[in-house]
C-alpha angles and dihedrals in degrees: 000000000000092000091055089054090051091053090053092044090054091050091048091050090050092050093048096046094046091046090052092046093050091047096053101037109102098210135013097044093147092048092051089047090052091050091047092053096052106126093234092059092046089051090051089050091057096048129082099257140111092240090089093061093040095052093044095051093043088054090051091048092051090047091051091046092051091047090054093043096049095034117137098216095067097223131094116244113225092214091058092047091053091046091051093048092049090047094051 
């Protein structure tokens, strides 16, 4: 029974991280959604492996990086830099 809970926890972590990444990325939301729904990544999300966490947090890091790079205000926010460093 505990392994079944870990499978569901991995899937839930994948869903939450990809939702957050899609929400904060400024452009390319549909492309990131397409990448997130590739059957291989969904299969990895439902297995007992660290790839789920790795792929989710790399997606969040890329979304934060793109938000800082394409940002309209022209200055780098310290809060986002710290969040990106903790994420990576």
